[in-house]
C-alpha positions as CSV (number, residue, x, y, z in Angstrom):
1,M,0.0,0.0,0.0
2,N,1.3,3.4,-0.9
3,G,1.7,6.0,1.9
4,M,1.3,9.7,1.6
5,F,4.5,11.5,0.6
6,A,3.4,15.1,0.3
7,K,2.1,18.2,2.0
8,T,-0.7,19.8,0.1
9,T,-1.6,23.4,0.8
10,D,-3.2,26.4,-0.8
11,I,-0.6,28.3,-2.8
12,E,-2.4,31.6,-2.3
13,K,-5.8,32.8,-1.1
14,E,-7.5,34.6,-3.9
15,T,-11.1,35.8,-4.5
16,E,-10.7,34.9,-8.2
17,L,-10.8,31.2,-8.9
18,P,-8.8,29.5,-11.7
19,T,-10.6,29.3,-15.0
20,N,-8.9,26.0,-16.1
21,F,-7.6,22.8,-14.7
22,S,-3.9,22.6,-15.0
23,L,-0.9,20.6,-13.9
24,E,2.4,22.5,-13.9
25,Q,5.9,21.2,-14.5
26,N,7.6,20.2,-11.2
27,Y,10.3,22.4,-9.9
28,P,13.2,21.8,-9.6
29,N,13.5,19.4,-12.5
30,P,15.8,17.4,-12.4
31,F,15.4,17.0,-8.6
32,N,17.1,15.3,-5.7
33,P,15.5,14.4,-3.3
34,E,12.6,16.8,-3.3
35,T,10.4,18.6,-5.9
36,T,7.3,20.7,-5.9
37,I,4.2,20.1,-8.1
38,R,1.6,22.9,-8.5
39,Y,-1.9,22.3,-9.9
40,Q,-5.2,24.1,-10.0
41,I,-8.8,23.0,-10.1
42,A,-11.4,25.1,-11.9
43,P,-15.1,25.4,-11.0
44,L,-16.2,25.6,-14.6
45,N,-15.3,22.0,-15.3
46,L,-16.8,20.4,-12.2
47,P,-19.8,18.0,-12.7
48,K,-23.1,19.9,-12.8
49,G,-24.2,20.9,-9.3
50,E,-20.9,19.9,-7.7
51,T,-18.7,22.2,-5.6
52,S,-15.8,19.8,-5.3
53,V,-14.1,16.9,-7.0
54,H,-12.1,13.9,-6.1
55,V,-8.4,14.5,-6.9
56,T,-5.5,12.1,-7.2
57,L,-1.9,12.9,-7.9
58,K,0.3,9.9,-8.3
59,V,3.9,9.2,-9.3
60,Y,4.9,6.3,-11.6
61,D,8.1,4.8,-12.8
62,V,8.8,4.2,-16.5
63,L,7.4,0.7,-16.3
64,G,4.0,2.1,-15.2
65,R,4.4,1.0,-11.5
66,E,2.9,3.3,-9.0
67,V,5.7,4.7,-6.8
68,A,3.7,7.1,-4.5
69,T,0.3,8.7,-4.0
70,L,0.7,12.4,-3.3
71,V,-3.0,13.4,-3.2
72,D,-6.1,11.3,-2.8
73,E,-8.9,13.5,-1.5
74,V,-11.8,15.7,-2.4
75,K,-10.8,19.3,-3.3
76,Q,-12.6,22.5,-3.9
77,P,-11.6,24.8,-6.8
78,G,-8.4,26.6,-6.2
79,K,-4.6,26.5,-6.6
80,Y,-2.6,23.8,-4.8
81,V,0.9,22.6,-4.3
82,A,2.2,19.1,-3.4
83,T,5.8,18.3,-2.4
84,F,7.3,14.9,-3.3
85,N,10.4,13.7,-1.4
86,S,12.0,10.5,-2.8
87,R,13.7,9.9,0.6
88,H,10.4,9.2,2.3
89,L,9.8,5.9,0.4
90,E,10.3,2.6,2.1
91,R,13.7,0.9,1.6
92,S,12.1,-1.8,-0.6
93,R,10.8,1.0,-2.9
94,K,14.0,3.1,-3.1
95,M,14.0,5.2,-6.2
96,S,16.9,5.1,-8.6
97,S,18.0,7.9,-11.0
98,G,15.7,8.2,-14.0
99,V,12.5,9.4,-15.5
100,Y,9.3,9.3,-13.5
101,F,5.8,10.5,-14.5
102,Y,3.2,12.2,-12.3
103,I,-0.5,12.1,-13.2
104,L,-3.2,14.4,-11.9
105,Q,-6.8,13.2,-12.2
106,A,-9.7,15.4,-11.1
107,G,-13.0,14.1,-12.3
108,E,-12.8,13.7,-16.0
109,Y,-9.6,15.9,-16.2
110,I,-6.3,13.9,-16.6
111,S,-2.9,15.3,-17.2
112,T,0.6,13.7,-17.1
113,K,4.0,15.3,-16.8
114,K,7.5,13.9,-16.8
115,M,10.2,14.5,-14.1
116,V,13.8,13.4,-13.6
117,L,15.4,12.2,-10.4
118,L,19.2,12.6,-10.4
119,K,21.3,11.1,-7.6
């Protein structure tokens, strides 16, 4: 079972909500051992009558194996940030240098980005 490996917080409190779903490129990239991933959830794309959506943000290796779950919860529209630290993984799941993918799913919205771990 994957543990949680991230802190998720509001980036900034604004009265204006995002107009689009988006998943940004992680920073820094390449990273070692920690990187930050920003994303936003827009109210316009939520299912009719809904004020929130179930969000997952997961990290996968190049073979498609899930490495970590960063977010797995219901979120309201807004801007968010998740931090991934490769050192927090169990010894049996130690990450090696290479390419990894992170996938954001929020309702019907899905986006994938690539990141590089350099040791």
